[in-house]
Structure formats: structure tokens, C-alpha cells
N, C-alpha and C positions, 0 to 999 in steps of 0.2 A: 503437384500441389495446386489446389485451386487458388487463383488470385482474387482477393476481395478487398473491399474498402477498409475493413477493420484490421487487416494485416498491414496495409500501407499507411493507415492513419496514425497520427501522433496524438497521444492522450495527455490531457492536462487535468490533474486532479485538483478539485476545489474543496476545501474544508470551510463551509459557508460561515460558520460562527466566527472565523478569523479572517475572512477575506475583505469585506468592506461593509461598514455600518452606515446606513442612511438616516436612521432615526435618532441617533444620539444616545441610545440606551446601552451602548458598549458591546452589543452583540451584532456580528455581521448578519446580513440578510439578503434575500433574493434580489431586491431592488439594487443592492450594492453590486451584485454580479451583473445585472443588466447594465449598470453604469460602466462596467469594465469590458463589455463584450467587444468593443472595437480594439481594445488593448489585446485581448485574447486572440482576435483575428490577426492582429499585426504580428504576433509571435510566429504564426504559420501553423499552429496546431489545428487539428480537425475535429477532435472528439473531447467533450468535457465530461469527466466523471465527477458527479456531484455527490458528496457524502450526504447522509440522511437529513432530509428536511420534513419528515413526516411528523404527525402529532406525537409527542413524547414528553414524559416527565423529566427527561434529560439526566437520568441517573448515570448513563454512560454517554453523554453528549449525543443523543439521538439514536444510538444503536439499541435503544429500548423502545420499541414502537408500540404505541397504544391504539393507533388507528392507521392501518396500512393505506387507506384511500384518502386520507386528509393531509393537507400540508399545514404544518404548524403556523399559527398566527405569529409566533415569535419571528418567523422568517418572512412573513408577508402574506401567508395564506395562499389559497388556490388561484386567486386572480394574478398574484405576482408570479406564480409558477407558470401559468398559461402564457403570460407576457414573456417570460424567460424562454420558454420553449419556442415561441413564435420568433423572438428576436435571434435566437441561435440559428434556427432553420433559415431565416431570411439571410443570414451571413454565411450560410454553408457549413455551419457547425453542427455537430451531432451531440445529443445529450444521452448520457449513460447514468441511470439511477442506481444508487446503492441500495440493495435490498437485503434485509436481515431476516432470514427464513429459518435459522436454527432455533431462535427464541423470540419471544415477544416481551413486552413490558408486563409486569404484574398488574398494571392498571388497564390492560386490554380487557375488553368485555368477556372474552373467552375465559381468561384466567379468573376474573372476578366470579363468574359462574362456577368454574371448575372447583374452586376451593370451598364452595358452600356446603357440599355434602358428598359422600362417597358414591352415591347413586345419581348424581347430577349428570345430565346428558353431555355436559362439557368436561366431565372429570378426566376422561382419557384423551383430551387434547394435550395433556401434559403428563409427566411421569410422576406418579405418586407411589410411595412405598412406606410400609410400616417400619418402625425402628428395629434395629437388630441388637439385641441384648442391651437395650436402653441407649444405643448409639445410632448414628446415622446408618443407612442401609449398606454403605461401603466406605472405603477410605479415600475416595477420589477427592482431589482438591480443586477448588475453583481456579481459573486463570488469574483471578484477582485476589488470591489469598484466602485461607480458611477452607472449610468443608464446601463441597459442591452441592450439599443438601441443606435445606432449611426446613425446620419443623414448623408446621402450621397448627397452632393450638385448637383451631376450630374443629378439625377432624382428627387431631392427634397423629397426623402422618407427615412425612417428609416429601418435598418436591425437589426435583433436580434442577440445578442452575449452574452450568459450567462457567458462567460469567458472574455478574453481581447477583445479589439476592433479589433484585428487582427485574431479573432477566430469566424467567423460567423457561426451560427448554421445551420446545414443541414436540409432540409425539407423532412423528411421521408414519409410525406403524398404523395409525388410524386413517383409513381411507377418506374420512370426512375432513381431516386436517389437510391432506394432500389436495383434495378438491378445493378447499378454501384458498390454498396457496396458488393453485392453477388459476382460480378466478381472480386473485389479486394481480398476478403477472399479466393476465389477459386485459385487466382493466388499464394497466399502464401502457401496454402495447397499443391498445385501441386509442389511447390518449395521444399517441404519436411519439413516445420516447424511442430512442434508437438502441437500447440495450440495457444490460444490467451487470453490475459488479455484485456478486453474491457473497455476502459476508460469511466467513467460516463455514462454507458449504460442505466441506469435508467431514463435518461433525454431525450431519443430520440423521445418520443411521446409527442407532445405539446397539451395543451388545446387551441383549435383553436379560441375560443372567447377571449383569452388572458385577463382574468379578473384581475383587480387590486388586489393586496394583501392588506388585511385590516391593516397589520402591516409589511411592507417590511423589516424593520430593525430587526425583529425577524427572523433571518436567518433560524434557524432550522425548524420552522413551515412553513415558505414560501417555502423552498426547498421541504419539504415533501408534502405540499398541492397544490403547484402551478407549481413547476419545474419537479418533479419526478412522476413516476408511471402514466403517461398519459393514455388516454382512449384506445390507440391502441398498447401499449407497448408489450403485450403478443402476439398479432397477428404478430407484426414485428419479435419478437425473434423466434416464432414458424416457421415463414416462412423462416427465415435465417437458422434455424436448418434443416428444411425439404429439402431446396434446395441446401445447401452446407455442413453444419457442420456434419450432420449425415452420410455423405458419406466417412468420414475420421476417423481414430482412433486418435482423438485429445482431448485435454482438453480445456475447456472454463471457465473462471472466469470473472464475471462482476463486475466492481466497481459500488457500489450502494448508492450514496448519496440519502437520503430520503427513503431508504428501511428500514422497521422495522419488528417487529415480526408479525404484522398483514398481511403483504403482502410478506414477504421474501421467504416463502415456494413456492409461485406461480412462482418464477423465477427458482427454482432448483428442484422442485418435479420431480422424475424420470419418472413419468407417463406423464408429460407434454411436454417433449422434447423441452426444451428451452436452459438453461445453466446448466453446471455441478455444479458450485459454484458461490457464490457472496462474495464480501467484503461488509459486513454491517459496520456501524460506531458507533454502540451503545456504545462501550467501548472507541472509539477513539475521539468522541465528548463529552464524559461524563463530562469533566470539562469545557465545553463551556457554558457561560451564554447566555442570549437573544441576546447580540450583537456579538456572535460568539467567535472565539478562542482568540481574544484580549479583551474579557470580561470574564476572567476565574472565575470559582467557585471551592470551595473545595469539594472533593468527598470522602466519607467514603468507606472503603473496601467492606462492604456488598453490596453496589450498583454495584461495579466492578464485584464481584463474581456472582451476580444475572444475569448480562448480559450473562456470559458464560453458566450458568445453564439454563436460559430460552431458549437460542438459541439451546443448545444441545437437550433439550426436544422437541422443535418445529420441528427440522429436523430429529430426531430419526426415523430411519426405512423408511424414505420417501425421504429425500434429503441429501445433503452433505455440510459441513461447511468449512470455511477458518479460520485458527488459525493464527493470526498475532498480533504483538504489535508495529510495526513500519513500515514505508516505506518512500519513497522520499517526501511525503506530510506532515509528522509529525516530531515532535521532536524526538531525540534519545531516545529509550525505556528505557535505564538505567537511563537517566536523568529525565525521566517523571514518570516512574512507580517504579523505584528503588531508591537508594541513591548513586549518583555518587561521593560523597565526602568522607564520613567516611566508607562506606561499598561498594565501587565500585566493588571489586572482587566478594564478596559474593552475592550482589543483581543482578549483571549481570548473574551470574550462576543460581541464583534462577529463574530468568525470562526465562532463557534457558530451565530449567526444566519444567516450566509451558507450554512454547511453544511446547515442544516435548512430552508431556504426555496427551494431550487433544485429544478428538475425532474430526476428521476433518483433512484436509491437512495443514501441518505446513509450514509457509513461514518465511524465514530468510532474513533480509535486509542486504546488504553489510556493513561490519564494525561492525555489532552487534556481530558477532562471536568473536571479540576481545574487545568488550565493548567500542566502540567509544562513545563519549559523546557530548552533546551540546557544541556549541562554543559561546563565548561572545565577539563579535567584539566590539572595542571601539567606532565605529562611524557607523551611518546608511550608510555612503558612502562605507563601506566594504560589504554591502549586495547586493545580485543580484536578489533575488526572486521577481517576479512581484506582488505577493500577499502581501508580507511584505512591499514593497515600497508603494503600494496603500493604505494599512492600515495606514502607517506612515503619508502619505499626508492627509488622512481623519482626523486623530487625531490632526494633526497640524492645519487643518482648523477649528476644533472644539475648539481650544485653550487649548488643554490638556498640562499637564506637560510632556514635551518631554523627560526629564531625566528618569522619571518614566516609560514612554512608551518604552524607549530603554531596560529597564529591562524586560518588557513584550516581546519584540522582542527576547531578549536573551533566553527566556523561550519557545516561541511559533513559531518562524520563521521556515519556511520549509527549509531554508539554514542550519539549524542545522544538517539535515540528508544528506546535499549535499556537505559538505566539502570533499576534496579529501581523498581517501582511504589511510590509514596509513600502508605502507608496511614495513618501517624500520626507523631508526633514522638518515638517511642521508638527504641531502638537499630535502626540500619539501616532506618529509616522503617517498621518493622513488617513488612518484607519477609522477613527471615530472622533466626534466632537465631545463625546461623553467619556465616562470612566470605563476603559476596556475590561471585558470579562476576565482577561488574562493580561498581565503586564506586558507591554511592548519590550522587545529586546533593546537594551540601551544603545546598541550600535547602529540604530536606524538612521542616525545623522550621516554616517558614511556609507551605509548599505541601503539603498532605496532605488526605486524605479526611476524617479525623476533625475537622479544624479547619473544614471547609466544610459538613459534612452538616447541621448545625443552624443554619447562618448563612443567613438568607433572601436575603442579598445576594451569596452566593458564586457562583463560576463553576459549581460542581457543580449548584446548584439552578437556575441559569439554563439549563443543558443540559436539566435535567428539565422546565422550563417550555417550552422550545422543542420538545422531543420530544413532549410532551403536545399542544402546539398543532398540530404537524404531523399527528399521528395523528387529531386531531379535525377537521381541515380538509383534505379530500382535494385541494382546489385546489392545496395546496403539493406534492402528489405529481404530479397529472395535469394541473393547469391550464396555461394558456399563460404565456409568459414574454416580456418585452421589456425590453431594457436601455435606459435613458434617459441622455442626455448621455454617449455612449460615449467622447468625447474628453476629458472632465473628468479632470484629473490627480490629484484628491484624493477625489472622491465616486464611489461605486458605488451607483447608484440603479436599481431595476428594479421592474416591475410583474408580479404573478401574478394571473391571473383565470380564471374560468370563467363559465358561464351564470348562476350564482347569486350570486357575490361577486367583489369586486376588492380587491386589497391592493397597497400600495407599501412597498418596503423601502429604507431610506435608511442608507447606511453611509459614515462619514467615515474613510477610510484615511490619516489624516494627524495630525500632532502639533499642528495649528493649527485654530482655529475656521473653519468654512467656511460662507459665505453660500449660502442656497438660492434658486433662481429660483422664486419663489412662484406666479407666474401660471400657467404651463402645467401645474404639478403639481396645482393645485386642492387643496392640503393643508388649506386652511381648511374644506373639506368632507370632512374625514377624522377618524377616531377613533384615538387612540394606544392600541394594544393591549399591546405589549411594548416596553420600552426597556432598554438596558444601564445607563442612568443614572436619576436621579430622574424619575418620570413627570410629565408636565405637558402643557399645551396646546401647540398648534403654535407654534413660534417660527421665525424666518426664518434662524437660524443653528444649525448642528450643532457641538457642542463636540468637541474632539479625541477621535477614536476612538468617537464616539457612534454608536449603532445604534438605529434605530427601525423597528418593524413597525406599519404603519397600515392601517386598513380605510377604503376610500373609501366615502362614504355620499352 
């Protein structure tokens, strides 16, 4: 395997709208990020993934781009962006842009022209279809509820939008569209950015016969079999790599709904020259029932462990993985995979140890480094997320118990990860002097950066410790991995080793003490290096949510 900076680097994801507001308008901005660059450097991270800051009407918080070359004035405009890039590079930080290439905004000039007439030169920049028996062209559903087709009365035809009605899908079949996209990517590469996170990139190639899904409400299978991994996906990615990406020393990571073990390697195999990494969602959709995230199911730990083990085995020596437990599209990781009530401190640290001791590039989402939790707003009126509101309206139309559904929203809404960053215990958690675009989580008085920065026992300082350890021990990046006791329902224990050293990581994912099988582990011949509890000699029991990193000697 080639050794590179993006394999060894640790990524920190920023959702700019919620990071730091410097204008008092309640919306985070680029100058707020500039203000926090020394904080980011102090964490030890190397790469900043910036969620979209382009010109956008913000129907889906920036993932609906109306001008791919312009930075939104809401965030400070192009001058602010240039200062950010310069400030990052001065500190040795790299900047990865979030690029949305599956769809544009309906306010983009291409779409405005496309809808004017059936013979407009921009018409086939998008997918337009006549009705089918007075109905949409097929039965596909949008990721955000309702049909994936919207009728435009101007030409009496439907356009495809796998996301909101204001996010029409681009037609990559059209070579002019692909050339436009290559030019956009080249523009940002020349600007000096260090890479791209490519939004829902697995969806860019469509099945042109647009077949009906036999069960459109089974979201997982419909995405995998009808929306993702289309017939020309690898041709498109290879072409983009050959014409633009390969000419620059950048990193690429593709968001991959519908990507699984059967096809994941095709995207990242180093011999294929497509993407460097993908985000698969086998662990993030693990608790989704047939109806998606608002149809949750219980999951046992062995299934969770198996996802990490299977993907490590699949990519080993051939491609590279992304290790993450949260981002702007999911609940807070400590609320989802840990215990944010009784063992908040312990479980947040345990998850940090997991994130930073796996093979693959580690991704940390803003606020997770201080253990930010889910929020439980009292009313649906407090929520902003288009997916949450669409699911709420669907549930209401089905006649569901809406008090019970609000509890599901508390657990599953994307707004859980989008509440403003908690900097201190002052007004609005130090995020803004004005009225925040989304209410601050009420627990900011106890969970904030200022309260943790000088506390040696804090979650924040534990992250710094783990980041430092990973950077000083390349075995955690490139070394081998083996899961021990894969069927254990409470313990996640694994080995990391190379020709120089061997380590064992012990994680108790439960609220009860768990006895260890001392014999095969040889833990008596080990040295405890890092623990999320008080350090000590080997003992035969792990306390609730205890995490240990040991060196085998």
C-alpha cells in the first residue's frame, strides 16, 4: 500500500452554519472558522472538511448549489474563503471542500434555462420525462419524502429530484454536463484546495429505463438497487480522475449511499484510479428498519463489530477506508452508540478510542470532541431539517401517534448534529450574539470547550491524547487488524500490530462490568498506555464503558 498524507491525516468536519457566528445574525460564517483555527490546530487534526459554503438558496442548507464558483455572502463571500484557505495552509492544515455533483439547485442558471422549453440547449442537463398514465414517470420516492419527480407546468413534463424539489438531478449522460463538472473541480484545484468530499457520488449514473421499484418504501433496497451504482458510475469517476483529479496532490472521499461490501472496493481500489476513499453506511444505517431511520430496529454489538471487520478485510492491501461514527446527517455519536446519560464521559472517550485506533482515515465531527449530545426540542416547530419535517408530515398523513413520533425525532433527526457548537457557558454557548438559526442544546452549560480545555480528565483532552498517540504510532494507521471474540455481546476487543509492535484495544460497550478471558489475551504481559478511567494494572474485569489501549510486551 502506498503511504500518503491523507491516510495518515485526521479529518475534522465543520458544519459552518453551526460553528461560530461573527456577525450576530445567528448563522455561523467563515470568519468564525478563521477565529477558531488555532483551536483546530491545538486538537492535532490535519485536514478540515468544510460543508458547502457556495451560493445557495439553502433549501437543504447549502447542498443545493446555485453557483459552484461563488462563495455565499451569508458565509462571508470569496474574500473570507481566500483568508480561510491562507490561514489553514499557514498552520499546516489542509482544506477539503464538500462538492455536490449529483444535483444542483433549481435556481442554478442551467436549470432555469433547462425548464424554459423542450428544445432548450440546457434541457438535457437534467432528466425530463412525460407523465405516465397521468402519473409521475415511475414510483421512485425522494430521500426526503414524496415522489422523486416534480411536474413543471411550463412544459408539462416531470424532472427528477432524488432529494428536495429544489434539487434537480444532473444528467451525467450528457458530455457537456461532465465537462462543466470537470471545469468546476479544476477551478477549485487551481484555487489551492486540498481535496473534495463528494456528496452522494454513488448516485450520479442513472438507469435510463427508470424502472419501477417493486417496493419503493423499502428504502435501503431501493437505494441500493435503483438509485446507486448505476451502469456508468465507474466510467464517470475514472474520467473525472484522469482529466482532473490525478493532476493534483489532493484527497477524494465519496459519500456512498447504496455502496456495500460487494461493490465498495470498485470505488477505491488503488489500481482503478477513481476515488481515494468512500463513506459506506453499513454501520450508520444498521438500526434502520425497512421504512428507514424512522422505523428503527435494535442491533446487537456483534453485528456492529462485523461491519468494521468485514470492511477492513475487504479493503486490506487494495483500497482505503473511512472511519467515522457521526456527521451532519446522523444523530450525535455518544447518544447513538454510547450512553449519554449515566456514562457520558466514559462512553464518549470509548468511542474516541475506537475512532482513532482503526485502520483507515479517522473523521471527527465538530462537537464530538467535547461529547456533544442529541437535543430533544419540545416541539416540531423547533426543528429545521428538511428530512425531519418531511418524515413528520408523512407520519401525520398516516395517522401515527405524533407524541411517539416526536420521540423518534429526538432520537433520529439530523438536527441533533446541527445544533450550534458549544464554546462556553455564556449566552448561546458562545456561538452567536444574536438569535441562533437553530436553538442551542440546553446542556451547553455543562458541555462546552471552555469547561474542558484545562481539565486533564475531559473528553476534549482525551481526544488530544488519542490523536497524538495515533500520529506517533503508524501501526494505528497502517498496521494489521483482528477482531477477537466477534460474538461477544458486550466487548469489542481487537489487535493492531505491525512488524515492530503489537497493541490490544479493549472496549466495554455496556452498562455492566464485563469479565475478560485472561488466558488467550495474555494481558498479564501487557502495558496499559491509555485508559478512559483511572489507570492501573491489568484486572480481569472491565468496568461499564471502560476503554483500554494496551501494548503487548
